[in-house]
C-alpha positions as CSV (number, residue, x, y, z in Angstrom):
1,H,11.3,6.4,20.2
2,K,13.4,3.5,18.8
3,V,14.3,5.9,16.0
4,S,16.4,8.1,18.4
5,K,18.7,5.2,19.1
6,H,19.7,4.9,15.5
7,N,21.3,7.2,13.0
8,V,18.2,8.3,11.2
9,A,18.4,11.5,9.2
10,C,15.4,13.0,7.4
11,V,16.3,15.2,4.4
12,E,14.3,17.0,1.7
13,V,14.8,15.5,-1.7
14,N,13.7,17.9,-4.4
15,V,14.9,16.9,-7.9
16,E,14.0,20.3,-9.2
17,K,16.8,21.7,-7.1
18,T,19.5,19.3,-8.4
19,K,21.9,20.5,-11.1
20,S,22.1,17.4,-13.2
21,P,20.7,13.9,-13.7
22,M,24.0,12.6,-12.3
23,E,23.4,14.5,-9.0
24,Q,20.0,13.0,-8.8
25,L,21.4,9.5,-9.3
26,L,24.1,10.1,-6.6
27,L,21.6,11.6,-4.2
28,H,19.1,8.7,-4.5
29,G,21.8,6.0,-4.5
30,K,22.7,7.0,-0.9
31,L,19.2,6.9,0.6
32,D,17.8,3.9,2.5
33,G,14.3,5.1,2.0
34,L,12.0,7.7,0.4
35,I,8.8,9.1,1.9
36,G,6.5,11.4,0.1
37,V,2.9,12.2,-1.0
38,H,1.8,10.3,-4.1
39,G,3.2,12.0,-7.2
40,A,5.6,12.0,-10.1
41,Q,8.7,12.8,-7.9
42,L,8.4,9.4,-6.2
43,T,9.2,7.7,-9.5
44,Q,12.8,8.7,-8.7
45,A,12.7,5.9,-6.1
46,I,13.6,3.6,-8.9
47,L,17.2,5.0,-8.4
48,L,17.3,3.8,-4.8
49,P,19.6,1.0,-3.8
50,R,18.5,-2.6,-3.5
51,N,16.0,-3.3,-0.7
52,A,15.4,0.4,-0.1
53,H,12.0,1.5,1.3
54,V,9.4,3.7,-0.3
55,L,6.4,5.0,1.7
56,E,3.9,6.6,-0.6
57,L,1.5,8.8,1.3
58,L,-1.9,8.5,-0.3
59,P,-3.9,11.7,-0.2
60,W,-7.5,12.0,0.8
61,I,-9.6,12.9,-2.3
62,P,-13.3,13.1,-2.3
63,N,-15.0,10.9,-5.0
64,Y,-16.6,13.9,-6.7
65,I,-13.2,15.5,-7.4
66,S,-11.3,12.7,-9.1
67,G,-12.4,9.6,-7.4
68,N,-10.8,7.7,-4.6
69,W,-8.5,5.7,-6.9
70,V,-5.4,6.8,-5.0
71,Q,-6.6,5.2,-1.8
72,R,-7.8,1.9,-3.4
73,R,-6.5,-1.0,-1.5
74,S,-7.4,-3.7,-4.0
75,S,-4.8,-2.7,-6.6
76,P,-1.6,-0.8,-6.7
77,T,-1.3,2.9,-7.5
78,P,0.6,3.8,-10.7
79,L,3.8,3.8,-8.6
80,G,2.9,0.4,-7.4
81,V,2.8,-0.8,-10.9
82,I,6.2,0.8,-11.7
83,F,7.8,-0.8,-8.5
84,H,6.2,-4.2,-9.0
85,N,8.8,-7.0,-9.2
86,T,11.6,-4.6,-8.3
87,D,13.8,-5.0,-5.2
88,L,12.2,-2.0,-3.5
89,N,10.0,-2.3,-0.4
90,H,6.9,-0.2,-1.4
91,L,4.1,0.6,1.0
92,G,1.3,3.1,0.9
93,Y,-0.4,5.0,3.8
94,S,-3.9,6.4,3.4
95,L,-4.1,9.9,4.7
96,G,-7.5,10.9,6.3
97,R,-9.8,13.8,5.7
98,D,-7.8,15.7,8.4
99,S,-4.9,15.9,6.1
100,V,-6.6,18.4,3.8
101,P,-7.0,21.9,5.4
102,L,-9.5,23.2,2.8
103,C,-13.1,23.4,3.9
104,E,-12.4,22.4,7.5
105,G,-15.6,22.1,9.6
106,E,-17.8,21.4,6.6
107,E,-19.6,18.1,6.2
108,G,-21.8,16.3,3.8
109,E,-23.3,18.4,1.0
110,N,-21.8,21.6,2.4
111,L,-18.3,20.0,2.1
112,K,-19.0,19.1,-1.5
113,K,-20.2,22.6,-2.3
114,C,-17.1,24.1,-0.6
115,F,-14.7,21.9,-2.6
116,L,-16.4,22.5,-5.9
117,R,-16.8,26.2,-5.5
118,K,-15.2,28.0,-8.5
119,G,-14.1,31.6,-9.1
120,K,-11.8,33.9,-7.3
121,K,-12.8,32.8,-3.8
122,G,-13.4,29.2,-4.8
123,N,-11.5,26.1,-3.6
124,F,-11.6,23.9,-6.7
125,K,-8.4,25.2,-8.2
126,K,-6.6,25.1,-4.8
127,F,-7.4,21.3,-4.7
128,L,-5.8,20.5,-8.0
129,W,-2.6,18.4,-7.9
130,P,0.0,21.1,-8.4
131,R,-1.4,23.4,-5.8
132,R,-2.5,21.2,-2.9
133,D,-1.0,21.1,0.5
134,F,-1.4,18.3,2.9
135,N,-1.0,18.0,6.7
136,V,0.8,14.8,7.5
137,N,0.9,13.6,11.1
138,P,4.5,12.4,11.7
139,E,3.3,9.4,13.9
140,P,2.7,6.9,11.0
141,V,6.0,7.9,9.4
142,V,7.9,7.3,12.7
143,K,6.0,4.0,13.2
144,Y,6.9,2.9,9.7
145,I,10.6,3.6,10.3
146,E,10.5,2.0,13.8
147,K,8.6,-1.1,12.8
148,V,9.7,-1.8,9.3
149,V,12.8,0.0,8.1
150,I,15.0,-0.3,11.3
151,P,14.1,-4.0,11.9
152,S,14.8,-5.0,8.3
153,E,18.2,-3.1,8.5
154,E,19.1,-4.7,11.8
155,S,18.2,-8.3,11.1
156,R,18.8,-8.6,7.4
157,N,17.1,-12.0,7.7
158,M,13.9,-13.0,6.1
159,T,10.8,-12.1,8.1
160,S,7.4,-13.6,7.2
161,C,5.1,-11.2,5.4
162,D,2.4,-11.9,8.0
163,E,4.8,-10.8,10.8
164,M,5.7,-7.7,8.8
165,R,2.0,-6.8,8.2
166,G,1.2,-7.3,11.9
167,R,3.6,-4.5,12.8
168,L,1.5,-1.8,11.2
169,D,-2.2,-0.8,11.2
170,K,-4.7,-1.2,8.4
171,R,-4.1,2.2,6.9
172,F,-0.9,0.9,5.5
173,V,-1.2,-0.8,2.1
174,W,1.4,-3.4,1.2
175,Y,2.3,-3.3,-2.5
176,N,5.8,-4.7,-3.0
177,I,7.6,-6.0,0.1
178,W,10.5,-8.3,0.4
179,C,9.8,-10.5,3.4
């Protein structure tokens, strides 16, 4: 991987573990990028330095739970609205059904029944935002770092948006990119 030739360090950023707002500001101010599942903690990306990168992982959600608004490609997510007209490079990546371990092997109407089952053995509460877990394949994250983050750090010159888009597949959503 091209990543192994560069000084790339992946660290966990959890603002709930910081001691003060100043520590959060200092922590985020030293990052070149932030990658995470769509959610409130990614709003902290507004503290990143100029031209930093934000990769928002867009979870798979069935329409009958809360709609597929988070994977909509025609308009930005709420974070996309926050980051619009900033100097951040913000992309989304649509996670597939395989990212949700609940109800594996179920399809069609059985999948819907499985997700919507309530009670002690039900899955509905497990799928609510604060309790969900996602399986994220590292390949798209590595591809994003290799094809977008590292080249922009190396060249520091303007690349056409079409050229940038051509580096990644259609599951990446381009919200706010400086190219």
